[in-house]
C-alpha positions as a printed NumPy array, in Angstrom:
array([[ 47.63 ,  96.682, 130.711],
       [ 48.762,  93.247, 129.62 ],
       [ 52.235,  92.067, 130.461],
       [ 54.479,  91.458, 127.452],
       [ 55.048,  87.719, 127.375],
       [ 57.814,  87.207, 124.795],
       [ 59.901,  89.083, 122.235],
       [ 59.742,  87.91 , 118.606],
       [ 61.923,  89.054, 115.714],
       [ 61.629,  89.173, 111.937],
       [ 62.709,  91.432, 109.124],
       [ 62.127,  92.241, 105.478],
       [ 58.416,  91.547, 105.035],
       [ 58.444,  93.565, 101.791],
       [ 54.668,  93.888, 101.557],
       [ 53.573,  94.82 ,  98.005],
       [ 57.044,  94.268,  96.525],
       [ 56.215,  92.656,  93.196],
       [ 59.726,  91.409,  92.489],
       [ 60.305,  89.789,  95.888],
       [ 58.614,  86.64 ,  94.579],
       [ 61.254,  86.549,  91.833],
       [ 64.229,  87.381,  94.113],
       [ 63.071,  85.043,  96.873],
       [ 61.193,  82.223,  95.113],
       [ 60.778,  80.373,  98.424],
       [ 58.009,  82.892,  99.13 ],
       [ 55.876,  81.365,  96.379],
       [ 54.613,  78.843,  98.958],
       [ 52.839,  81.842, 100.517],
       [ 50.919,  82.626,  97.337],
       [ 51.395,  83.509,  93.705],
       [ 50.618,  87.221,  94.181],
       [ 51.984,  89.799,  96.6  ],
       [ 48.503,  90.26 ,  98.045],
       [ 48.3  ,  86.546,  98.911],
       [ 51.871,  86.609, 100.252],
       [ 51.134,  89.662, 102.431],
       [ 48.174,  88.064, 104.185],
       [ 49.958,  84.72 , 104.567],
       [ 52.857,  86.524, 106.273],
       [ 50.382,  88.095, 108.714],
       [ 48.834,  84.658, 109.308],
       [ 52.295,  83.15 , 109.959],
       [ 53.083,  86.039, 112.325],
       [ 49.9  ,  85.491, 114.309],
       [ 50.535,  81.749, 114.603],
       [ 53.326,  82.486, 117.096],
       [ 52.905,  86.071, 118.316],
       [ 50.053,  86.695, 120.748],
       [ 48.46 ,  90.084, 121.462],
       [ 50.484,  90.208, 124.718],
       [ 53.852,  89.6  , 123.024],
       [ 56.385,  92.102, 121.684],
       [ 56.955,  91.898, 117.936],
       [ 60.129,  93.411, 116.471],
       [ 60.193,  94.155, 112.717],
       [ 63.788,  94.975, 111.732],
       [ 62.963,  96.981, 108.647],
       [ 61.872,  96.951, 105.026],
       [ 58.189,  96.734, 105.782],
       [ 56.614,  97.536, 102.441],
       [ 56.841,  98.949,  98.971],
       [ 54.142, 101.142,  97.346],
       [ 53.528, 103.033, 100.574],
       [ 51.467, 105.801,  98.968],
       [ 49.449, 103.604,  96.615],
       [ 48.724, 100.853,  99.139],
       [ 48.649, 102.79 , 102.415],
       [ 45.17 , 101.623, 103.435],
       [ 46.004,  97.974, 102.731],
       [ 49.378,  98.234, 104.522],
       [ 47.658,  99.741, 107.567],
       [ 45.209,  96.813, 107.608],
       [ 48.098,  94.324, 107.41 ],
       [ 50.072,  95.963, 110.242],
       [ 47.023,  96.377, 112.449],
       [ 46.111,  92.716, 111.932],
       [ 49.478,  91.615, 113.313],
       [ 49.464,  90.614, 116.98 ],
       [ 51.592,  92.127, 119.692],
       [ 53.156,  95.388, 120.759],
       [ 54.856,  96.254, 117.478],
       [ 58.289,  97.865, 117.273],
       [ 59.726,  98.787, 113.906],
       [ 63.425,  99.371, 113.316],
       [ 63.811, 101.375, 110.131],
       [ 65.463,  99.655, 107.159],
       [ 66.948, 100.875, 103.913],
       [ 63.546, 100.898, 102.163],
       [ 61.739, 102.652, 105.042],
       [ 62.059, 106.27 , 103.917],
       [ 59.039, 107.863, 105.57 ],
       [ 59.2  , 109.759, 108.888],
       [ 58.733, 107.712, 112.067],
       [ 55.272, 109.221, 112.534],
       [ 54.142, 107.632, 109.303],
       [ 54.916, 104.112, 110.552],
       [ 53.242, 104.903, 113.862],
       [ 50.136, 105.89 , 111.88 ],
       [ 50.203, 102.47 , 110.186],
       [ 49.871, 100.722, 113.541],
       [ 53.362, 100.376, 114.979],
       [ 53.613, 101.207, 118.667],
       [ 57.252, 102.27 , 118.461],
       [ 59.646, 103.18 , 115.641],
       [ 63.418, 103.181, 116.177],
       [ 66.592, 103.64 , 114.199],
       [ 69.387, 101.132, 114.553],
       [ 71.838,  99.986, 115.454],
       [ 71.285, 100.093, 119.211],
       [ 71.985,  97.852, 122.176],
       [ 69.045,  96.041, 123.756],
       [ 69.484,  93.368, 126.425],
       [ 73.197,  93.265, 125.578],
       [ 72.557,  92.536, 121.883],
       [ 72.916,  94.831, 118.886],
       [ 69.596,  95.33 , 117.068],
       [ 69.748,  96.649, 113.501],
       [ 68.431,  96.309, 109.979],
       [ 71.874,  95.979, 108.383],
       [ 74.485,  93.726, 109.992],
       [ 76.806,  95.782, 112.234],
       [ 80.028,  95.324, 110.285],
       [ 82.444,  97.334, 112.422],
       [ 84.028,  94.845, 114.772],
       [ 85.031,  97.561, 117.257],
       [ 81.38 ,  98.625, 117.512],
       [ 80.176,  95.042, 117.691],
       [ 82.704,  94.429, 120.497],
       [ 81.962,  90.733, 120.772],
       [ 78.212,  91.209, 121.21 ],
       [ 75.606,  89.349, 119.169],
       [ 73.884,  91.264, 116.341],
       [ 70.263,  90.496, 115.406],
       [ 69.653,  91.934, 111.932],
       [ 67.857,  91.492, 108.638],
       [ 68.563,  92.945, 105.205],
       [ 70.348,  89.92 , 103.707],
       [ 67.196,  87.862, 103.05 ],
       [ 68.121,  84.252, 102.269],
       [ 71.62 ,  85.214, 101.118],
       [ 73.882,  85.557, 104.155],
       [ 76.848,  86.415, 101.952],
       [ 75.61 ,  89.333,  99.893],
       [ 78.566,  91.537,  98.937],
       [ 79.641,  94.48 , 101.046],
       [ 76.606,  94.234, 103.367],
       [ 77.662,  90.797, 104.612],
       [ 79.629,  89.929, 107.721],
       [ 82.977,  88.378, 106.866],
       [ 84.42 ,  87.655, 110.283],
       [ 82.994,  86.336, 113.537],
       [ 79.921,  84.923, 111.804],
       [ 78.863,  83.364, 115.118],
       [ 77.997,  86.897, 116.298],
       [ 75.308,  87.453, 113.651],
       [ 71.696,  86.294, 113.507],
       [ 69.816,  87.045, 110.285],
       [ 66.068,  87.232, 110.954],
       [ 65.002,  88.036, 107.388],
       [ 61.634,  86.338, 107.02 ],
       [ 62.92 ,  83.867, 104.409],
       [ 65.428,  82.504, 106.95 ],
       [ 62.8  ,  81.743, 109.565],
       [ 61.02 ,  78.417, 109.866],
       [ 57.564,  78.63 , 108.341],
       [ 58.044,  82.37 , 107.714],
       [ 57.206,  82.902, 111.388],
       [ 58.936,  85.395, 113.691],
       [ 61.43 ,  83.79 , 116.027],
       [ 61.508,  84.137, 119.805],
       [ 64.424,  86.157, 121.263],
       [ 65.673,  83.217, 123.332],
       [ 65.812,  81.058, 120.199],
       [ 67.638,  83.759, 118.238],
       [ 70.386,  84.179, 120.814],
       [ 70.816,  80.454, 121.379],
       [ 71.738,  80.18 , 117.728]])
């Protein structure tokens, strides 16, 4: 068995979400259709994540799960690394479903890992957060989106929505926590 070399984080891939190109126009550099965008996101993923690495997807994997299941499975299986999925607000299927797509592990957040909160949504309860960093997604390129947004101690939050990451590539854990 290969040793896991590094942990990489991203969130909110939104495969097959037709309107994501309208809501997040920065994604248009990845292609003019969701199919082009999907495969470019996998390509960006594999530019940094090796088969020996650990890849964390913090939710909102895909839309059209029933209609595009075969294509989604191909996308997930093409992504390098030991793949952990943390369920997001659009991930409504049972954990077993995401395992069948090619994830090695499916978790629900928030939870503590290496002294850091891991979640899809930002952990907004300061008593729960207790001064620990929170790696999350959900906000996409808008870090100040209504009631889902942190309002205090912003230095404790790291948004890894794919639009926030350089070159749409997952970011290494050490780089996330260093800010």
